[in-house]
C-alpha positions in Angstrom: -9.3 -3.3 -0.3 -6.4 -5.9 -0.8 -6.0 -5.3 -4.6 -3.2 -3.3 -6.4 -4.7 0.0 -7.7 -6.8 -0.3 -10.7 -5.2 -0.9 -13.9 -6.0 0.2 -17.6 -6.3 -2.3 -20.1 -2.9 -2.3 -21.6 -1.3 -2.9 -25.3 0.2 -6.3 -25.9 4.0 -6.2 -24.1 6.2 -6.0 -27.3 3.9 -3.3 -29.0 4.2 -1.3 -25.8 7.8 -1.5 -25.5 8.3 -0.3 -28.9 6.1 2.6 -28.4 7.7 3.2 -25.0 11.4 3.5 -26.2 11.5 6.8 -28.4 9.6 9.2 -26.0 11.4 8.1 -23.0 14.7 8.2 -24.7 14.2 11.8 -25.8 12.3 12.9 -22.5 15.5 14.5 -20.8 15.6 17.2 -23.5 12.1 17.8 -24.3 10.7 18.4 -20.9 10.6 21.8 -19.4 14.3 22.6 -20.2 15.7 22.3 -17.2 18.6 19.7 -16.3 21.4 17.9 -18.5 20.4 14.6 -20.4 22.1 11.1 -21.2 25.1 9.6 -19.7 24.4 9.3 -16.1 25.8 13.0 -15.7 24.8 14.7 -12.3 21.9 17.0 -12.7 20.0 14.7 -15.1 16.3 14.3 -15.3 15.0 11.2 -13.8 13.1 8.9 -16.1 10.5 7.1 -14.3 8.1 4.1 -15.7 5.2 3.9 -13.1 2.6 1.1 -13.2 -0.9 2.8 -12.8 -2.0 5.7 -15.0 -3.8 8.3 -13.3 -7.5 7.3 -12.4 -8.9 10.8 -11.0 -6.9 13.5 -13.0 -4.6 13.2 -10.0 -7.2 14.2 -7.3 -5.6 13.2 -3.6 -9.0 11.8 -2.8 -8.5 8.7 -4.7 -5.4 6.2 -5.7 -4.0 9.2 -7.4 -3.0 10.2 -4.1 -0.4 7.6 -3.9 1.3 8.4 -7.1 1.9 12.0 -6.1 3.4 10.9 -2.6 5.5 8.2 -4.8 6.8 11.2 -6.8 7.7 13.4 -3.8 5.1 16.1 -4.9 2.6 16.2 -1.9 3.2 16.2 2.0 0.8 15.9 4.8 0.9 17.6 8.7 3.1 14.2 9.2 5.4 11.5 7.9 6.4 8.1 8.8 9.6 6.1 9.6 10.3 2.7 8.7 8.1 1.3 11.6 5.1 3.8 11.1 5.7 5.7 13.8 5.0 9.5 13.1 7.5 12.0 12.3 7.4 15.8 11.6 6.6 17.1 8.1 4.7 20.0 7.6 3.9 19.9 11.7 7.1 20.5 13.5 5.3 19.0 16.7 2.2 18.0 17.9 0.4 17.2 21.4 -2.3 15.2 22.7 -4.6 17.8 24.7 -7.5 15.0 25.3 -8.4 11.7 24.4 -10.2 13.3 21.2 -7.9 16.8 20.5 -4.8 17.2 19.3 -2.7 20.5 18.7 -0.3 20.5 15.7 2.7 23.3 15.3 2.9 24.4 12.0 6.8 24.9 10.3 7.7 27.9 8.0 7.2 26.8 4.7 5.6 27.9 1.0 3.7 26.0 -1.3 5.1 25.4 -4.9 3.0 28.3 -5.9 4.8 30.6 -3.6 2.2 31.2 -0.8 2.9 30.6 2.5 1.6 27.7 4.6 -0.4 28.7 7.8 -3.1 27.4 9.7 -6.0 28.6 7.3 -4.6 26.3 4.6 -4.3 23.5 6.6 -8.0 23.7 7.8 -8.8 24.1 4.2 -7.3 21.3 3.2 -8.7 18.9 5.9 -12.4 20.1 5.5 -12.1 19.8 2.0 -11.0 16.0 2.2 -13.8 15.8 5.0 -16.2 16.9 2.3 -14.9 14.7 -0.6 -17.3 12.5 -2.5 -16.4 9.6 -2.0 -14.4 10.3 1.0 -11.1 9.4 1.4 -10.8 6.1 2.7 -8.7 7.0 5.8 -11.7 9.1 6.9 -14.1 6.2 6.6 -14.2 5.7 10.3 -13.7 9.2 11.5 -14.7 12.8 11.3 -12.2 15.3 12.0 -13.1 19.0 13.1 -10.5 21.6 12.7 -10.0 25.0 14.3 -7.2 27.5 13.7 -6.2 29.3 17.2 -3.5 31.1 15.2 -1.6 31.3 12.3 1.0 28.7 13.5 -1.2 26.2 15.2 -3.9 24.1 14.3 -6.3 22.1 16.6 -7.9 18.9 15.2 -10.6 17.0 17.2 -12.0 13.7 16.4 -15.4 12.0 16.4 -14.2 9.4 19.0 -10.7 8.9 20.7 -7.8 8.4 18.0 -4.5 7.4 19.2 -3.6 7.0 15.8 -4.1 10.2 14.6 -0.7 11.6 13.8 -0.5 8.2 11.8 -3.6 9.1 10.4 -2.4 12.7 9.1 0.3 11.1 6.9 -2.0 9.6 4.5 -1.5 10.5 0.9 -5.3 11.8 0.7 -4.8 14.4 3.7 -1.9 16.5 1.8 -2.0 19.8 2.5 -2.3 22.4 -0.8 -2.7 26.0 -1.2 -6.0 27.8 -1.8 -5.4 27.9 -5.5 -5.7 24.1 -5.9 -9.2 24.2 -4.9 -11.1 25.9 -8.0 -13.7 24.9 -10.2 -15.2 22.3 -8.2 -12.1 20.1 -8.4 -8.6 19.8 -6.7 -5.6 20.2 -8.8 -2.3 19.5 -6.7 -0.4 20.9 -10.1 2.1 23.6 -8.5 0.0 23.8 -5.1 1.8 21.4 -3.2 4.8 21.4 -0.6 7.1 18.6 -1.8 10.4 18.6 -3.2 9.1 18.2 -6.6 6.2 20.0 -8.7 3.9 18.5 -10.8 3.9 20.7 -14.0 1.7 18.7 -16.7 -0.2 15.7 -16.7 -0.8 14.0 -20.4 -3.8 11.8 -19.3 -3.1 8.3 -18.7 0.1 8.7 -20.4 2.7 10.9 -18.9 3.5 13.5 -16.8 6.3 16.0 -16.1 7.6 17.2 -12.8 10.3 20.1 -11.9 12.3 20.8 -8.9 10.6 22.8 -6.2 13.6 25.2 -5.6 11.6 27.0 -2.7 11.2 23.6 -0.7 11.7 23.9 3.1 13.8 20.7 3.4 16.7 19.5 1.5 16.3 20.6 -2.2 15.9 17.9 -5.1 19.2 16.5 -6.5 17.3 16.1 -9.9 16.2 19.0 -11.6 12.9 17.4 -12.6 11.2 14.0 -13.2 9.7 12.8 -16.6 7.1 9.8 -16.1 5.4 7.3 -18.4 2.4 5.5 -17.2 2.9 1.8 -18.3 0.4 -0.8 -17.1 2.2 -3.7 -18.8 5.0 -5.0 -16.6 6.8 -6.5 -19.3 6.8 -3.1 -21.0 8.1 -1.5 -18.0 11.0 -4.2 -17.6 12.2 -3.9 -21.4 12.6 -0.1 -20.8 14.5 -0.7 -18.0 16.8 -3.2 -19.9 17.4 -0.9 -22.8 18.1 1.8 -20.5 15.0 3.9 -21.7 14.2 4.5 -18.2 16.2 5.1 -14.9 13.3 3.7 -12.3 10.9 1.1 -13.3 8.1 0.6 -10.7 6.9 -3.0 -9.7 8.8 -5.2 -12.0 7.0 -8.6 -12.6 8.3 -11.5 -10.5 8.5 -13.1 -14.1 11.1 -10.3 -15.3 13.4 -10.1 -12.7 15.7 -13.2 -13.4 15.9 -11.7 -16.9 17.0 -8.2 -15.5 19.7 -9.5 -13.1 20.7 -8.4 -10.0 22.0 -5.1 -10.6 18.6 -3.9 -11.9 16.4 -5.5 -9.6 15.9 -4.5 -5.8 13.8 -6.8 -4.0 12.3 -5.6 -0.6 9.7 -6.7 2.1 6.2 -5.7 1.6 3.3 -5.1 4.0 1.2 -7.5 2.2 0.1 -10.8 3.2 -1.2 -13.5 1.2 -3.8 -15.7 3.0 -6.1 -18.5 2.6 -9.5 -16.8 4.2 -11.6 -19.9 5.7 -15.4 -19.4 6.0 -15.8 -19.7 9.6 -19.6 -19.2 9.7 -21.1 -21.6 6.6 -19.9 -25.0 5.1 -17.0 -27.5 5.9 -14.7 -24.9 7.8 -17.6 -23.6 10.2 -15.9 -26.9 11.9 -12.8 -25.4 13.7 -11.0 -29.0 13.3 -11.8 -28.6 9.4 -10.1 -25.5 9.7 -7.3 -26.6 11.7 -6.7 -29.8 8.9 -6.7 -27.1 6.1 -3.9 -25.2 8.2 -1.9 -28.0 8.3 -2.4 -28.9 4.6 -0.4 -25.7 3.5 3.2 -25.7 2.5 4.2 -22.1 2.4 7.8 -23.0 1.2 6.5 -24.7 -1.7 4.4 -21.8 -2.5 7.2 -19.4 -2.1 9.6 -21.8 -4.4 7.4 -22.9 -6.8 4.9 -20.1 -7.4 7.6 -16.9 -6.5 10.8 -18.5 -7.5 12.0 -17.6 -4.0 11.4 -14.0 -4.2 8.8 -14.2 -1.5 9.2 -14.8 2.3 7.3 -18.0 3.9 4.6 -17.4 6.2 5.3 -16.1 9.7 2.0 -14.7 10.6 -0.4 -12.0 9.9 2.4 -9.8 10.0 5.5 -10.7 7.8 9.0 -9.1 7.2 7.5 -5.9 5.9 6.4 -5.2 9.5 9.9 -4.9 10.9 8.9 -4.7 14.5 6.4 -7.6 14.1 8.9 -10.4 15.0 10.3 -9.3 18.2 6.7 -9.5 19.7 5.4 -12.4 18.1 3.7 -15.1 20.7 2.3 -18.4 19.2 -1.2 -18.7 18.4 -3.7 -19.7 21.1 -6.7 -21.9 21.7 -6.0 -23.6 18.4 -8.4 -26.8 17.5 -6.8 -30.1 17.1 -7.0 -31.1 13.5 -9.8 -33.4 11.8 -8.0 -36.8 10.4 -7.6 -37.5 6.8 -10.3 -39.8 6.9 -12.6 -37.3 8.6 -11.5 -34.5 5.8 -12.2 -36.9 3.1 -16.1 -37.4 4.2 -17.0 -33.5 3.6 -18.4 -32.2 0.5 -16.7 -30.3 -1.8 -15.2 -26.7 -0.7 -15.4 -23.9 -3.4 -11.7 -22.0 -3.3 -11.8 -18.3 -5.2 -9.2 -16.0 -6.1 -8.7 -13.5 -8.6 -7.0 -12.6 -11.9 -5.8 -9.1 -10.8 -2.4 -10.1 -9.6 -1.2 -12.6 -11.7 0.5 -14.9 -9.1 -2.8 -15.5 -7.1 -4.0 -18.2 -10.0 -1.1 -20.2 -9.9 -1.3 -20.0 -5.8 -4.6 -21.5 -5.9 -3.7 -24.4 -8.4 -0.9 -25.4 -5.9 -3.3 -24.8 -2.8 -5.8 -27.2 -4.2 -3.3 -29.4 -4.8 -2.1 -29.3 -0.9 -5.6 -29.4 0.4 -6.5 -32.3 -2.2 -3.5 -34.4 -0.8 -5.1 -33.9 2.8 -8.5 -35.4 1.8 -10.3 -32.3 0.6 -12.5 -32.1 -2.6 -11.7 -28.8 -4.0 -13.2 -26.6 -6.9 -11.7 -23.4 -8.2 -13.2 -20.4 -9.0 -11.0 -17.5 -10.5 -12.4 -14.2 -12.1 -11.6 -10.9 -11.9 -11.6 -9.4 -8.1 -14.6 -6.7 -8.8 -16.6 -10.1 -9.5 -15.7 -11.6 -6.9 -15.7 -9.3 -4.0 -19.6 -9.1 -3.3 -19.7 -13.0 -2.9 -16.5 -13.3 -0.8 -17.6 -10.5 1.4 -21.1 -12.4 1.7 -19.5 -15.6 2.5 -20.4 -17.6 -0.8 -17.0 -19.5 -0.7 -15.4 -21.9 1.6 -12.1 -20.5 1.1 -10.7 -17.3 -0.6 -7.1 -16.4 -1.2 -6.3 -12.7 -1.5 -3.0 -10.4 -1.1 -4.0 -8.2 1.7 -2.2 -4.9 2.5 -1.7 -5.2 6.3 -0.8 -1.5 6.9 -3.6 0.1 5.2 -4.4 3.6 5.8 -2.7 4.5 9.1 0.4 2.3 8.6 -0.7 0.5 11.5 -2.1 -3.3 11.5 -4.7 -2.3 13.8 -7.3 -1.1 11.4 -6.6 -4.4 9.2 -7.0 -6.5 12.4 -10.4 -4.8 13.1 -11.8 -4.6 9.4 -10.9 -8.0 8.8 -11.5 -10.0 12.0 -14.0 -8.4 14.1 -17.6 -8.7 14.5 -18.3 -5.1 13.4 -15.4 -5.4 10.7 -16.0 -4.0 7.3 -14.0 -6.6 5.4 -14.6 -10.2 7.1 -14.2 -12.3 4.4 -13.7 -15.0 7.0 -17.2 -14.3 8.5 -15.2 -14.5 11.8 -17.0 -13.3 15.1 -15.2 -14.3 18.0 -15.5 -12.3 21.5 -11.8 -13.0 22.3 -10.5 -11.5 19.0 -12.6 -8.7 19.4 -11.3 -8.0 23.0 -8.1 -8.3 21.9 -8.3 -6.1 18.9 -10.0 -3.3 20.7 -7.5 -3.1 23.5 -4.9 -2.7 20.8 -7.0 0.2 19.2 -7.2 1.9 22.6 -3.7 2.0 23.5 -1.7 5.5 22.8 1.8 4.1 23.1 3.4 2.6 20.1 5.2 0.1 21.7 2.8 -1.1 24.1 0.0 -0.9 21.1 2.6 -3.1 19.2 2.6 -5.7 21.6 -1.0 -5.7 21.9 -1.6 -6.2 18.3 0.7 -9.2 18.4 -1.5 -10.4 20.9 -4.3 -9.9 18.9 -2.6 -11.9 15.9 -2.1 -14.8 18.3 -5.9 -14.9 19.2 -6.8 -14.5 15.4 -4.5 -17.2 14.0 -5.9 -19.5 16.7 -9.4 -19.5 15.3 -7.6 -20.4 11.6 -10.0 -18.2 10.0 -6.7 -17.1 8.2 -4.1 -19.3 7.0 -1.1 -17.2 6.1 0.6 -18.4 2.8 3.6 -16.1 2.5 4.4 -12.5 2.4 5.2 -10.8 -1.0 8.3 -9.0 -1.6 8.0 -5.6 -4.1 10.6 -5.6 -7.0 11.6 -2.1 -8.0 14.3 -1.6 -11.0 16.7 0.6 -11.5 20.8 0.4 -12.2 22.1 0.8 -8.6 25.5 1.7 -10.3 24.1 4.9 -11.6 20.8 5.7 -10.0 20.9 6.5 -6.6 18.4 7.7 -3.4 15.4 5.5 -4.8 13.1 4.6 -1.7 12.1 1.0 -1.2 9.2 1.5 1.0 7.0 -1.8 2.3 4.1 0.8 2.8 4.4 1.9 -0.7 4.1 5.6 -0.2 7.6 6.8 -1.1 9.6 5.7 -4.3 11.2 8.8 -5.7 12.8 11.5 -2.7 14.6 14.6 -3.0 17.9 12.3 -2.7 17.2 10.5 -5.7 19.5 11.1 -9.0 21.2 10.0 -11.5 25.2 9.9 -11.8 
């Protein structure tokens, strides 16, 4: 899905900001009684304002899994480096026994409730994820069978060959929890995970309290704990940072960034590409020449400057600077059609351009894109609604063009799943309605490769084939903006994959 996680209705910004300041200002001295307060002293509890309140009572099987990961509460068998390559986490090593079976060796570690990590705990957690309803999205295209040869070893077999299993197991929904987490028909990670911070209390959709996990297997957290406020309104989050009521403010709106200044605003490339999907099956854009004309009409630099005030990157392809290895392996698009002339375009019928309101910049992007297409000769009608009211129509091909912000790394932190879901004949999210044998073959080749470098080269070859169809015209690559005072707050993770924010190294002072 291309949206950020679901937001709850927000109070007006001014009221919410006012309500926010008092509890945040007192949070350091009121939670758990650990750590000092005030003044940027070492050992101060972190005060964090997050954008998305818990939607499933902190269950790891929905969007709350990302919140737990961003707060350094949960861990999986593996983690990912900046390039999306799997690294050891609760597993110290792994090997591929055959095309469907892998063996993982566990480290010596303890859960936050004091019980030991062993193969039985890993098997219990992965089997619970398999049985969850709804099943975590990362498991939607596979099935895991887990056996435990001994207490330190886990063998995992996939339903089909899966070269990306180590990346898949780093997904926040596949966190490993102790047996006490699975009681009463629900999963409760509070006190039962392995990360450097322990979730100790959740106050509905309002706040949460975390303490340091002093039994953590790795480097101990430098902060004694975290006091979290969930604030959907972006202006209120920025105000909390501006007034000193928060140490870290998640996802500062672009409109607030100039008001905060460089010392409080930290931009970094994201894995999201904003693109114009063109309906390749029905209507005007079933003609490749018309798709090529639409591509030539788009001015990415004007969108970056006019809508994003320079806080985005001009379009480079399907994968932008948030996927750092992509540029080195990028090749030119192949088999592109010659663009229709302005006169030919002008004879076509009106096209319907749709986007959604949930990401505040997109309606403005749609207006600029409409102007650019009109200048090329197209007659354009806009449809702008909430995403939930648009998705079914978009997937059914009821629009000629659709603007979306798409996370290209999705669940396995590798773009092959995005390429398959969005651009192949059997894909589950093919808004462009594309079905092209050349594209299917290129994506299939990439998906079958186990070696990271070889797969990346194949993925960029597939990108070239997809761009050659003009089924999607890249508009720009988004940047994320996190807020913190870099003169006093250190160790905040600026992660293009959005999985980490607070780490063991995050501290005030």
